[in-house]
C-alpha positions as CSV (number, residue, x, y, z in Angstrom):
1,X,144.0,81.3,105.1
2,X,144.5,82.9,108.4
3,X,143.0,86.5,108.9
4,X,144.1,88.7,111.0
5,X,141.2,91.2,112.7
6,X,142.2,94.1,115.4
7,X,140.4,93.7,118.8
8,X,139.5,97.0,120.6
9,X,138.1,98.1,124.1
10,X,136.7,101.6,124.4
11,X,138.2,102.7,120.9
12,X,142.0,101.3,121.8
13,X,143.6,98.4,120.6
14,X,144.2,95.5,122.9
15,X,145.2,92.7,120.6
16,X,144.7,90.8,117.4
17,X,142.6,87.9,116.7
18,X,143.5,85.1,113.7
19,X,140.7,83.2,112.4
20,X,142.0,80.0,111.2
21,X,138.8,78.5,109.6
22,X,136.9,75.7,110.8
23,X,137.7,72.4,112.4
24,X,135.9,68.9,111.5
25,X,132.9,69.3,113.8
26,X,132.4,73.1,112.1
27,X,133.5,75.1,114.9
28,X,135.3,78.3,114.1
29,X,138.8,78.3,115.1
30,X,140.3,81.4,116.3
31,X,143.6,82.6,118.3
32,X,144.5,85.7,120.3
33,X,147.6,87.8,120.3
34,X,148.5,90.8,121.9
35,X,151.2,91.7,119.6
36,X,150.6,92.4,115.8
37,X,154.1,90.5,114.7
38,X,153.1,87.3,117.0
39,X,149.7,87.5,115.0
40,X,151.6,87.4,111.7
41,X,153.6,84.8,112.6
42,X,150.8,82.4,113.0
43,X,149.4,83.4,110.3
44,X,152.3,82.3,108.0
45,X,152.8,79.3,109.9
46,X,148.8,78.2,109.0
47,X,149.0,79.2,105.3
48,X,151.7,76.5,104.9
49,X,149.5,74.1,104.8
50,X,145.7,75.0,105.7
51,X,143.9,72.2,104.1
52,X,144.5,68.5,103.2
53,X,145.9,68.2,100.0
54,X,143.3,65.5,99.5
55,X,140.6,67.8,100.2
56,X,141.9,70.4,97.9
57,X,142.2,68.1,95.1
58,X,138.9,66.6,96.0
59,X,137.0,69.9,95.9
60,X,139.2,71.6,93.1
61,X,136.5,72.0,90.4
62,X,134.4,73.6,93.0
63,X,137.1,76.0,93.7
64,X,138.1,77.0,90.2
65,X,134.4,77.4,89.1
66,X,133.7,80.1,92.4
67,X,137.0,81.7,91.4
68,X,135.8,81.9,87.4
69,X,132.4,83.4,88.7
70,X,134.5,86.0,91.1
71,X,136.7,87.2,88.2
72,X,133.6,89.0,86.8
73,X,133.1,91.1,89.6
74,X,136.8,91.4,90.9
75,X,136.1,90.3,94.3
76,X,138.5,87.9,96.4
77,X,137.0,84.5,97.2
78,X,137.9,85.2,101.0
79,X,136.0,88.1,101.1
80,X,132.9,86.3,99.8
81,X,133.5,83.8,102.6
82,X,133.3,86.6,105.1
83,X,130.5,88.1,103.8
84,X,128.6,84.7,103.9
85,X,129.5,84.1,107.8
86,X,128.3,88.0,108.6
87,X,124.9,87.5,107.2
88,X,124.1,84.1,106.9
89,X,120.6,83.0,108.2
90,X,120.8,80.8,110.9
91,X,117.3,79.4,111.5
92,X,116.6,78.1,107.9
93,X,115.3,80.1,104.8
94,X,111.5,80.3,104.8
95,X,109.5,81.1,101.7
96,X,108.2,84.3,101.0
97,X,104.7,83.3,102.1
98,X,105.9,81.5,105.1
99,X,107.7,84.5,106.4
100,X,104.5,87.0,105.7
101,X,102.4,84.7,107.9
102,X,104.9,84.4,110.4
103,X,105.3,88.6,110.7
104,X,101.5,89.1,110.5
105,X,100.9,86.6,113.5
106,X,103.6,88.3,115.5
107,X,102.0,91.8,114.8
108,X,98.6,90.2,115.8
109,X,99.9,89.0,119.1
110,X,101.8,92.3,120.4
111,X,98.6,93.8,119.7
112,X,98.9,95.8,116.5
113,X,96.0,97.5,115.3
114,X,93.5,96.1,112.6
115,X,94.2,98.7,110.4
116,X,97.8,97.8,110.3
117,X,97.3,94.3,110.0
118,X,95.0,95.0,107.1
119,X,97.4,97.5,105.4
120,X,100.6,95.3,105.6
121,X,98.4,92.2,104.7
122,X,97.7,94.4,101.3
123,X,101.2,95.5,100.7
124,X,102.7,92.1,101.3
125,X,100.2,90.2,99.8
126,X,100.8,91.8,96.2
127,X,104.6,91.2,96.7
128,X,104.3,87.7,97.4
129,X,102.0,87.4,94.0
130,X,104.9,89.4,92.0
131,X,108.0,87.3,93.0
132,X,106.4,83.7,93.6
133,X,104.7,82.4,97.0
134,X,107.1,79.7,97.0
135,X,110.4,82.2,96.7
136,X,112.9,81.6,99.3
137,X,113.3,84.9,101.3
138,X,117.1,84.6,100.8
139,X,117.2,84.6,97.2
140,X,114.9,87.8,96.8
141,X,117.2,90.4,95.3
142,X,117.5,94.2,95.5
143,X,116.9,94.6,92.0
144,X,113.6,92.1,92.3
145,X,112.3,94.7,95.1
146,X,113.6,97.8,92.8
147,X,111.9,96.7,89.8
148,X,108.5,95.6,91.8
149,X,108.2,99.2,93.4
150,X,109.3,101.4,90.5
151,X,107.6,99.6,87.7
152,X,103.8,100.3,90.0
153,X,101.8,103.0,88.0
154,X,101.4,104.5,91.6
155,X,102.8,108.1,92.9
156,X,106.2,108.7,94.6
157,X,104.4,108.4,98.0
158,X,102.5,104.9,97.6
159,X,106.0,103.9,96.2
160,X,107.8,105.1,99.4
161,X,105.3,103.6,101.7
162,X,105.6,99.9,99.8
163,X,109.2,100.3,100.3
164,X,108.7,101.1,103.8
165,X,106.5,98.0,104.5
166,X,108.7,95.6,102.6
167,X,111.6,96.8,104.8
168,X,110.0,96.2,108.1
169,X,109.1,92.5,106.7
170,X,113.0,92.1,106.1
171,X,114.0,93.5,109.7
172,X,111.7,91.0,111.1
173,X,113.3,88.4,109.5
174,X,116.8,89.4,110.3
175,X,115.6,89.8,114.0
176,X,114.6,86.1,113.9
177,X,117.3,85.3,112.1
178,X,115.6,83.9,108.8
179,X,117.6,86.4,106.6
180,X,121.1,87.9,106.8
181,X,120.9,91.2,104.9
182,X,117.7,93.3,104.1
183,X,117.8,93.5,100.0
184,X,115.7,96.8,100.3
185,X,118.1,98.8,102.4
186,X,120.1,100.1,100.0
187,X,117.2,100.9,97.6
188,X,116.7,104.6,96.8
189,X,113.8,106.0,98.2
190,X,111.7,108.4,95.9
191,X,111.6,112.1,96.6
192,X,108.4,113.2,97.7
193,X,107.8,117.1,96.4
194,X,106.0,119.0,99.0
195,X,102.6,120.0,97.6
196,X,99.9,122.3,99.6
197,X,97.4,120.1,100.8
198,X,93.9,120.4,99.3
199,X,91.2,121.6,101.6
200,X,87.8,122.2,100.9
201,X,86.2,125.7,101.8
202,X,83.9,126.2,104.6
203,X,80.9,126.6,101.8
204,X,81.8,123.2,100.0
205,X,81.8,121.5,103.5
206,X,78.5,123.2,104.3
207,X,77.4,122.0,101.2
208,X,78.2,118.2,101.7
209,X,76.7,118.3,105.0
210,X,73.5,119.7,103.9
211,X,73.1,117.2,101.1
212,X,73.2,114.5,103.5
213,X,70.8,116.2,105.8
214,X,68.3,116.9,102.3
215,X,68.8,113.0,101.7
216,X,68.5,111.8,104.8
217,X,72.4,110.2,105.1
218,X,72.6,110.8,109.0
219,X,75.4,107.8,109.1
220,X,77.4,109.6,106.6
221,X,76.5,113.1,108.2
222,X,78.0,111.8,111.4
223,X,81.3,110.5,109.7
224,X,81.9,113.8,107.7
225,X,81.1,115.7,111.3
226,X,83.8,113.4,113.0
227,X,86.2,113.6,110.5
228,X,85.8,117.5,109.5
229,X,85.1,119.2,113.2
230,X,86.8,116.4,115.5
231,X,89.9,115.4,113.4
232,X,89.3,111.6,113.4
233,X,90.3,109.6,110.5
234,X,88.0,108.2,108.0
235,X,88.6,104.8,108.9
236,X,88.5,105.4,112.6
237,X,85.3,107.2,112.7
238,X,83.7,104.2,110.3
239,X,84.6,101.6,113.3
240,X,82.8,103.6,115.9
241,X,79.4,103.3,117.4
242,X,77.1,105.6,119.1
243,X,78.4,104.5,122.5
244,X,81.8,106.0,121.8
245,X,80.4,109.9,121.8
246,X,79.8,110.9,125.2
247,X,77.7,114.1,124.8
248,X,77.4,114.7,128.6
249,X,81.6,115.2,128.5
250,X,81.5,116.6,124.7
251,X,84.2,113.8,123.9
252,X,84.6,111.2,121.2
253,X,86.3,108.2,122.8
254,X,88.7,106.4,120.3
255,X,89.6,103.0,121.6
256,X,93.1,101.9,120.8
257,X,92.0,98.8,118.4
258,X,90.0,101.4,116.6
259,X,92.8,103.8,116.0
260,X,95.6,103.7,113.5
261,X,98.2,104.1,115.6
262,X,96.5,101.5,118.5
263,X,96.7,104.7,120.6
264,X,93.8,105.4,123.2
265,X,92.0,109.2,122.4
266,X,89.5,111.3,123.5
267,X,88.8,113.9,121.0
268,X,86.8,116.9,121.8
269,X,83.4,117.5,120.3
270,X,83.6,121.5,119.0
271,X,80.1,123.1,119.6
272,X,79.2,123.0,116.2
273,X,79.9,119.4,115.6
274,X,77.8,118.9,119.0
275,X,74.9,120.6,117.1
276,X,75.4,118.6,113.7
277,X,75.6,115.5,116.0
278,X,72.7,115.8,118.3
279,X,70.1,116.2,114.9
280,X,71.0,113.1,114.1
281,X,72.0,110.9,117.2
282,X,70.8,107.6,117.8
283,X,69.0,107.6,121.0
284,X,69.5,103.9,121.5
285,X,72.9,104.5,121.8
286,X,73.9,100.9,120.5
287,X,74.3,100.9,116.7
288,X,77.2,101.7,114.6
289,X,77.8,104.9,113.5
290,X,78.0,103.7,109.9
291,X,77.4,100.1,108.1
292,X,79.9,98.2,106.7
293,X,79.8,99.6,103.3
294,X,80.9,103.0,104.3
295,X,83.4,103.6,101.4
296,X,80.6,103.2,98.6
297,X,78.2,105.6,100.9
298,X,80.7,108.4,101.6
299,X,81.7,108.3,97.7
300,X,78.1,108.4,96.7
301,X,77.4,111.4,99.1
302,X,80.4,113.3,97.9
303,X,79.8,112.6,94.3
304,X,76.2,114.1,95.1
305,X,77.2,117.4,96.5
306,X,79.4,118.1,93.5
307,X,82.3,119.6,95.6
308,X,86.1,119.8,94.6
309,X,86.7,116.9,96.6
310,X,90.1,115.0,96.9
311,X,91.0,112.1,98.9
312,X,91.5,112.8,102.6
313,X,91.0,116.3,102.2
314,X,88.4,116.8,104.7
315,X,90.9,115.6,107.3
316,X,93.3,118.1,105.8
317,X,91.1,120.9,106.4
318,X,90.5,120.1,109.7
319,X,94.0,120.6,110.5
320,X,94.6,123.2,108.4
321,X,91.5,125.6,109.9
322,X,92.2,124.3,113.2
323,X,95.6,125.5,113.1
324,X,94.1,128.9,111.1
325,X,91.6,129.2,114.2
326,X,94.3,129.4,116.6
327,X,94.0,125.8,118.4
328,X,97.3,125.2,119.9
329,X,99.3,122.9,117.5
330,X,100.2,120.1,120.2
331,X,96.2,119.8,120.5
332,X,95.7,119.6,116.9
333,X,98.3,117.1,116.5
334,X,96.9,115.1,119.5
335,X,93.3,115.2,118.0
336,X,94.5,114.0,114.5
337,X,96.6,110.7,116.3
338,X,99.5,112.0,114.2
339,X,102.8,110.1,114.4
340,X,105.0,113.4,112.3
341,X,107.0,115.8,114.2
342,X,105.0,119.1,115.2
343,X,107.7,121.2,113.1
344,X,106.3,119.0,109.9
345,X,102.8,119.8,110.8
346,X,103.2,123.5,111.4
347,X,105.2,123.9,108.1
348,X,102.5,121.7,106.3
349,X,99.6,123.3,107.4
350,X,100.2,126.9,108.6
351,X,98.9,129.7,106.2
352,X,97.2,127.1,103.9
353,X,93.9,129.2,104.9
354,X,93.3,132.6,106.5
355,X,92.3,132.8,110.3
356,X,88.5,134.6,109.1
357,X,88.4,130.8,107.0
358,X,89.2,129.0,110.2
359,X,86.5,130.9,112.4
360,X,83.9,130.2,109.5
361,X,84.7,126.1,109.5
362,X,84.0,126.1,113.0
363,X,80.9,128.1,112.9
364,X,79.2,125.8,110.4
365,X,76.0,125.2,112.1
366,X,72.8,124.0,111.7
367,X,69.8,126.6,112.4
368,X,66.6,124.9,112.8
369,X,63.7,127.1,111.5
370,X,59.8,126.1,111.2
371,X,57.3,127.1,108.4
372,X,53.8,126.2,108.0
373,X,51.1,126.2,110.8
374,X,50.6,123.8,113.3
375,X,52.6,121.8,116.0
376,X,55.1,118.6,116.1
377,X,54.8,116.3,113.0
378,X,53.0,119.1,110.8
379,X,55.7,121.3,110.4
380,X,58.8,121.1,108.1
381,X,62.2,122.3,108.9
382,X,64.7,124.3,107.5
383,X,68.6,124.1,108.1
384,X,70.4,127.0,107.3
385,X,74.1,128.3,107.8
386,X,73.7,132.0,108.8
387,X,77.1,133.2,107.7
388,X,77.1,131.6,104.3
389,X,75.3,134.4,102.4
390,X,73.9,132.9,99.9
391,X,70.5,133.2,100.8
392,X,69.0,129.7,99.6
393,X,67.2,127.8,102.4
394,X,67.3,124.2,101.7
395,X,64.2,122.0,102.9
396,X,65.3,118.8,104.1
397,X,63.5,115.7,103.6
398,X,62.5,115.1,107.6
399,X,60.5,116.7,110.2
400,X,61.5,118.2,113.3
401,X,59.9,117.3,116.5
402,X,60.8,120.2,119.0
403,X,60.2,118.4,122.5
404,X,62.3,115.6,121.5
405,X,65.1,118.0,119.1
406,X,65.1,114.5,117.2
407,X,64.6,113.8,113.4
408,X,61.7,112.0,112.8
409,X,62.3,110.2,109.5
């Protein structure tokens, strides 16, 4: 059946196109007319005998079956055919597992960060397990994706992130002409309610750092200092080596391959952070800041300190206290490597803590005091924080050498 579509140029109608189906070689047949009556005349002429009678009889059962199915949704057959030609994939219909492999290889080729690759691998592999690795991409429905996401026992933020990851995958398939339509596009995202970010008190953070000192957990202390005073993500800090900490310039060098957003950053080291890092510095300047089992190590340190800790609260604390202490908002966003807008950052983190607490946070410094007679290794060092006001000095398990300014474990 011939169809008429309006042809416009710069918003002005310049003519009418008549679609006449495809020829024997599968090529689309169209005719163009400047006047609408001429287009209508062509359609009437074509509709008198659009297909050979023999072909209609041969495919009568197929046509009737399609019409019967469409009766349930009250959609004309011509709309279904049009939809197919607009959204069909032209380069095949791969399995979901094949698509995920192609997608991840593409992201690796263009230089996406290792963190991005790991995040997408985890999110997409779980979806592959749910729908089946041999499931064709074109057969995945919006309802399947909806059931997968909304039946998971996770928070709204996680559900929204899963939908975003899947949408990125299907958009890649559309770009590569492996899929016609994104099944995630019309899925309603969960509403994220704003909750005030949880931050540690200066006293709790000082307690955590002190706990690391007492047990000689210098690697964990380094990570906590980099996150809490320099704004680096925990995952980013765990990938750093001591050679990335430039004490002469008071900066932490974060290579693009270590950063979540794959963007190079040079974060300044505040004076109080410098004091902590100097105590535990690896003079060889070659080893990693922390070992490969850093997650368990950090969890153990937090549990041992018995503080009111929640996930990512140290990073939230840095942002809140830095803004409260008067740091320029643009600098805070740059140090965090955040991709959000300045308005969002400001609205989330301003007024969370007081300006006085902001000053206290960046005044958490180790103060070295020696007790007992003698010099060098025969002395014991105490580390206190002058502003804490608790009046309790804790004795660490390490001795202090005033000549080299390093711990002698």
